[in-house]
C-alpha positions in Angstrom: 98.1 105.3 75.8 96.4 107.7 73.3 98.8 109.1 70.7 98.5 112.7 71.9 99.9 112.2 75.4 103.3 113.5 76.5 105.4 112.8 79.5 104.2 114.1 82.8 105.3 117.6 83.7 103.2 118.8 86.6 103.3 115.4 88.3 106.3 113.8 86.7 106.8 110.1 86.8 108.9 110.3 89.9 106.0 112.0 91.7 106.2 115.3 93.5 105.2 115.9 97.1 101.6 116.6 96.1 101.4 113.7 93.6 98.5 112.8 91.5 95.1 114.4 91.9 92.6 111.6 91.9 89.4 112.5 90.0 86.5 110.2 90.2 83.8 110.7 87.6 80.3 109.5 87.6 79.7 105.9 86.5 78.3 105.4 83.0 75.4 103.0 82.4 77.8 100.7 80.4 81.1 100.5 82.1 84.1 100.7 79.8 86.5 97.8 79.7 89.2 97.6 82.4 92.6 98.9 81.7 94.3 95.5 81.2 97.9 96.8 81.3 97.4 98.9 84.4 100.4 98.7 86.7 98.2 98.4 89.8 100.9 98.4 92.4 102.4 101.6 91.1 99.1 103.4 90.9 97.9 102.2 94.3 101.3 103.1 95.8 101.1 106.6 94.3 97.5 107.2 95.4 98.3 106.0 98.9 101.5 108.0 99.2 99.7 111.3 98.7 97.4 110.6 101.6 100.3 110.7 104.1 103.0 113.2 104.9 106.2 112.8 103.0 109.2 111.5 104.9 112.3 113.5 105.8 114.4 111.8 103.1 111.8 112.7 100.4 111.6 116.2 101.7 115.3 116.7 101.4 115.4 115.3 97.9 112.4 117.4 96.7 114.0 120.5 98.2 117.3 119.8 96.6 115.8 119.1 93.1 113.5 122.1 93.3 116.2 124.4 94.4 118.6 123.1 91.7 116.0 123.5 88.9 115.1 127.0 90.3 118.8 128.0 90.0 118.8 126.7 86.5 115.7 128.7 85.6 117.2 131.9 87.1 120.5 131.3 85.3 118.8 130.8 82.0 116.9 134.1 82.4 120.1 136.0 83.2 122.6 134.3 80.9 120.8 132.9 77.8 120.2 135.3 74.9 118.4 134.9 71.6 114.9 134.7 70.4 112.3 137.4 69.6 111.9 140.5 71.7 109.8 140.2 74.9 106.1 140.9 74.6 104.1 140.9 77.9 100.8 140.0 76.2 102.4 137.1 74.3 104.1 135.8 77.4 100.8 136.0 79.4 98.9 134.2 76.7 101.4 131.3 76.5 101.7 131.0 80.3 97.9 130.9 80.6 97.7 128.2 77.8 100.4 126.2 79.5 98.6 126.3 82.8 95.3 125.2 81.1 96.9 122.3 79.2 98.7 121.2 82.4 95.3 120.4 83.8 94.8 117.6 81.2 96.2 114.6 83.0 96.6 111.0 82.1 97.5 108.7 85.0 100.6 106.7 84.1 102.5 104.6 86.7 103.4 106.9 89.6 102.4 110.2 88.0 100.7 111.9 85.2 101.3 112.5 81.5 100.1 115.8 80.2 100.2 117.3 76.6 102.1 120.5 77.5 104.4 119.8 74.6 101.8 121.6 72.5 102.7 124.9 74.3 106.3 124.3 75.2 107.5 124.2 71.6 105.8 127.4 70.5 107.2 129.1 73.6 110.8 128.3 72.4 110.3 130.5 69.3 107.8 133.1 70.5 109.6 134.2 73.7 113.1 135.3 74.5 114.9 132.0 74.9 116.2 132.6 78.4 112.6 133.4 79.6 111.1 130.1 78.4 111.9 128.2 81.7 110.5 131.1 83.6 107.3 131.0 81.6 107.1 127.2 82.0 107.6 127.5 85.8 104.9 130.2 85.9 102.5 128.0 83.9 103.1 125.1 86.2 102.5 127.1 89.4 99.4 128.8 87.8 98.0 125.4 86.8 98.6 124.0 90.3 96.8 127.0 91.9 93.5 125.3 90.9 94.3 122.4 93.2 92.4 122.2 96.5 93.8 122.5 99.1 96.2 125.1 97.7 99.6 123.3 97.4 101.7 126.3 98.1 101.3 126.6 101.9 104.5 124.7 102.5 107.8 124.9 100.7 108.0 121.1 100.6 105.0 121.1 98.3 106.1 124.1 96.3 109.7 123.0 95.4 108.6 119.8 93.6 106.4 121.9 91.3 109.5 124.0 90.4 111.5 120.8 89.8 108.9 119.8 87.2 110.2 122.7 85.0 113.4 120.8 84.5 112.3 119.5 81.1 112.3 123.1 79.7 116.0 123.6 80.5 117.2 120.9 78.0 115.9 122.5 74.7 116.9 125.9 75.9 120.5 124.8 76.4 120.6 123.2 72.9 119.0 126.2 71.1 121.2 128.6 73.0 124.3 126.7 71.7 122.9 127.5 68.3 122.6 131.2 69.3 118.8 131.2 69.1 118.6 129.4 65.8 115.7 130.9 63.7 112.7 128.7 63.1 113.1 126.8 59.9 112.4 123.2 58.9 115.9 122.5 57.6 117.2 122.9 61.2 115.5 119.6 62.2 118.7 118.0 63.5 119.0 120.8 66.1 115.3 120.3 67.0 115.9 116.6 67.5 118.8 117.3 69.8 116.7 119.8 71.7 114.0 117.1 72.2 116.6 114.6 73.4 117.9 117.1 75.9 114.3 117.7 77.0 113.9 114.0 77.7 117.3 113.8 79.5 116.5 116.7 81.9 113.0 115.4 82.5 114.2 111.9 83.3 116.8 113.1 85.8 114.1 115.1 87.6 111.8 112.1 87.5 114.5 109.8 89.0 115.2 112.2 91.8 111.5 112.4 92.7 111.2 108.7 92.5 114.1 108.1 94.8 112.4 110.4 97.3 109.3 108.1 97.1 111.4 104.9 97.3 110.8 104.0 93.6 113.8 102.7 91.6 115.0 104.4 88.4 114.4 101.0 86.6 110.7 101.2 87.5 110.5 104.8 86.2 112.3 103.8 83.0 109.8 101.0 82.6 106.9 103.3 81.7 108.2 106.7 80.8 109.8 105.6 77.6 106.3 105.1 76.2 105.4 108.7 77.1 108.6 110.0 75.6 107.9 108.1 72.3 104.5 109.8 72.2 106.2 113.2 73.0 108.5 112.7 70.0 105.5 112.0 67.8 103.7 115.2 69.1 106.7 117.4 68.6 106.3 118.0 64.8 102.7 119.1 65.4 103.8 121.5 68.1 106.6 122.7 65.7 104.0 123.4 63.0 102.0 125.4 65.5 105.2 127.3 66.4 105.5 128.5 62.7 102.0 129.9 62.9 102.5 131.6 66.3 105.9 133.2 66.0 104.5 136.4 64.5 100.8 136.0 65.5 100.8 134.6 69.0 97.0 134.6 69.3 96.9 131.6 66.9 98.2 129.5 69.8 94.6 129.2 70.8 94.2 126.8 67.9 95.4 124.2 70.3 92.2 124.5 72.5 89.9 122.2 70.5 92.6 119.4 70.6 93.1 120.1 74.3 89.3 119.8 74.9 89.3 116.5 73.2 92.2 115.2 75.2 90.5 116.4 78.4 87.5 114.2 77.5 89.8 111.2 76.9 91.7 111.8 80.1 88.5 111.8 82.2 87.4 108.6 80.5 90.7 107.0 81.2 90.5 108.1 84.8 87.1 106.5 85.1 88.4 103.3 83.6 91.3 103.2 86.1 89.0 103.8 89.0 86.7 101.0 87.9 89.6 98.6 87.2 90.9 99.1 90.7 87.5 98.7 92.3 86.8 95.6 90.3 90.2 94.2 91.2 89.4 94.9 94.9 86.1 93.0 94.5 87.8 90.0 93.0 90.5 90.0 95.6 87.9 90.2 98.3 86.1 87.2 96.8 89.4 85.3 96.6 90.1 86.0 100.3 86.6 85.0 101.2 87.0 81.7 99.4 90.3 81.2 101.2 88.5 81.8 104.5 86.0 79.1 103.6 88.9 76.7 103.0 90.6 77.7 106.2 87.4 76.9 108.1 87.9 73.2 107.3 91.7 73.2 107.2 93.5 76.0 109.1 96.9 74.9 107.6 95.6 75.3 104.0 94.2 78.8 104.6 97.4 80.2 106.2 99.6 78.2 103.8 97.8 79.8 100.8 98.6 83.3 102.1 102.3 82.4 102.6 102.3 81.1 99.1 100.9 84.4 97.8 103.9 86.3 99.3 106.4 83.9 97.8 104.7 83.9 94.4 104.6 87.7 94.1 108.3 87.9 95.0 109.2 85.3 92.5 107.0 86.9 89.9 109.0 90.1 90.4 112.3 88.2 90.1 111.1 86.8 86.8 109.8 90.1 85.5 106.2 89.3 85.0 104.0 92.1 83.7 101.2 93.7 85.7 98.4 91.5 84.3 100.4 88.2 84.8 101.4 89.3 88.3 97.8 89.9 89.2 96.8 86.4 87.8 99.7 84.9 89.8 98.4 86.5 93.0 94.9 85.1 92.5 96.2 81.7 91.5 98.3 81.6 94.6 95.3 82.6 96.8 93.0 80.0 95.2 95.3 77.1 94.2 93.8 75.0 97.0 90.2 76.2 96.7 89.0 72.9 95.3 89.8 71.3 98.7 86.4 72.7 99.8 84.9 69.6 98.2 87.4 67.1 99.8 86.0 65.5 103.0 87.7 66.9 106.1 88.6 63.5 107.4 90.8 63.0 104.3 92.4 66.4 104.4 93.2 66.1 108.1 94.1 62.4 108.1 97.4 62.1 110.1 98.6 58.9 108.3 99.2 57.9 104.8 96.4 58.1 102.3 94.9 55.1 100.5 95.0 55.1 96.7 91.3 56.0 96.7 91.8 58.9 99.1 94.7 60.2 97.0 92.5 60.2 93.9 90.0 62.3 95.8 92.8 64.7 96.9 94.1 64.9 93.3 90.6 65.8 92.1 90.8 69.2 93.9 92.6 71.0 91.1 89.8 70.1 88.6 87.1 71.0 91.2 88.9 74.3 91.8 88.8 75.2 88.1 85.1 74.3 87.9 84.3 76.5 90.9 86.2 79.5 89.5 84.7 79.2 86.0 81.3 79.4 87.7 82.4 82.6 89.5 83.6 84.0 86.1 85.5 87.3 85.4 89.1 87.5 86.5 88.7 84.5 88.8 87.3 82.4 86.0 90.3 83.4 83.9 92.7 81.9 86.4 90.8 78.6 86.7 93.0 76.8 84.1 96.0 78.0 86.1 94.7 76.6 89.3 94.0 73.3 87.5 97.7 73.1 86.5 99.4 73.9 89.9 100.3 70.3 90.6 101.7 69.5 87.2 105.4 68.5 87.2 108.2 69.7 84.9 108.9 66.1 83.8 105.2 65.3 83.1 104.6 63.1 86.2 102.1 65.5 87.9 98.3 65.7 87.8 95.6 66.0 86.5 96.6 66.3 82.9 100.3 65.1 82.8 101.5 68.3 81.3 105.3 68.8 81.0 107.9 71.5 80.6 106.7 74.7 78.8 103.3 73.2 78.2 102.6 74.0 81.9 101.6 77.7 82.3 104.5 79.7 83.8 102.3 81.0 86.6 101.2 77.4 87.5 104.9 76.4 87.6 105.7 79.3 89.9 102.8 78.4 92.3 103.8 74.7 92.2 107.4 75.4 93.4 106.4 78.1 95.9 103.7 75.7 97.3 106.3 73.1 97.9 108.8 75.5 99.4 106.1 76.9 101.8 105.1 73.4 102.8 108.6 72.4 103.6 109.3 75.5 105.7 106.0 75.2 107.7 105.5 73.0 110.8 103.0 70.2 110.3 101.4 67.8 112.9 103.6 65.0 111.6 106.9 66.8 111.1 108.9 69.9 112.0 109.6 72.6 109.4 112.8 72.4 107.4 115.3 75.3 107.4 115.5 77.7 104.5 118.7 76.1 103.3 117.3 72.6 103.5 114.2 73.6 101.6 116.2 75.3 98.8 118.5 72.3 98.6 115.4 70.0 98.2 114.0 72.3 95.5 117.3 72.2 93.6 117.4 68.4 93.9 114.0 68.2 92.2 114.9 70.9 89.7 114.3 69.6 86.2 112.1 66.8 87.4 109.3 68.2 89.6 110.1 71.9 89.2 111.0 74.4 86.5 114.8 75.1 87.0 114.3 78.8 86.2 111.6 79.1 88.9 113.8 77.3 91.5 116.6 79.8 90.8 114.1 82.7 91.3 112.9 81.3 94.6 116.5 80.8 95.8 117.3 84.4 94.8 114.1 85.9 96.4 114.4 84.1 99.7 118.2 84.5 100.1 117.8 87.6 102.2 114.8 86.4 104.1 
């Protein structure tokens, strides 16, 4: 994330009812590199969510959070004293700047990060302290007025916008405790406390919004800490601007060149995210197509691969794999048997025991799979070596390379165990499927020999409630 991005305000990480505004820019002749650390599932979920009406539970949570923050904004205006005298022109200027900066959005997880910190901090020292949350709320609503369709036709879409002003209440509370502390550098401990309070109020609002969308607080915490770290780095710059604007508010426009630059970077990032998702869809479509080709010769292998995908993704989540590894795990699970395309169907579908020669042909499919995927290239080529290792055993008695223990890629170890579990719990022409408990018991019996013990534990945990 670029160094000048702050946590999302207008579409906080928990996501309001309106959610992210997806902007697709024109493709450039030379496409930028994909966003390698993109949390695809979060981004896709957020984008899909805003295409449907929000549920009743989400509606109630958004209403409650918006109403609560609204009460806090009103209470601050009525009860908090301190700060300079009110100037209508100064207030209008800062509200307009806040609205303008709020339109600079960097997609992060389930929401946006925006650099409104550049205007919030000067507000704290250029306006009466109690009116800062009011000005922030006005800036949020003014900025949202540029959305189409207009988001204010229904209270369920208005209240989450108000809830996004929660971050402004934290520093106001801290500075009010200091009786509107005058702006000076030696008061930095108070400013640090104000920043911490800002994060705390913002995170609570983010969690409430996330719960409304069915997103866990742990997921929110997994990406907002980066935004808060950047916010902390940006705060001294905003404080320096506050020194210049406390008596000459017009100098706040000095932020505009920086905002213009950030706007350029935000559009570039949006384009890269769009292209990354499109490319991922293309690779996923190719993987499914290859799976269909395999299924044409062996119906079991095709449906089995899709079952393995579900297991692998669940185990990947149990083990805490990052977004890139999770994506590689999905493709590896989809394609772990793709090399069987080169195996004669009479060997694949043979009802009896295989001869040693036939087993050598079968065991060749992992190497063939790697060679095929390397020819495809791109993301599929990158998982070729993982496909090659999906039949290696923890004790080194697998194939084709006899790898053992940690020398086997983790994703290959996951697919190996999930492949076996799926096979055991699926009916075959020569035997009936085992029960869940029987399959888990068998995995545990082979734990430490054929399978990675940690992966076996994750499978048992993931499938326990199935």
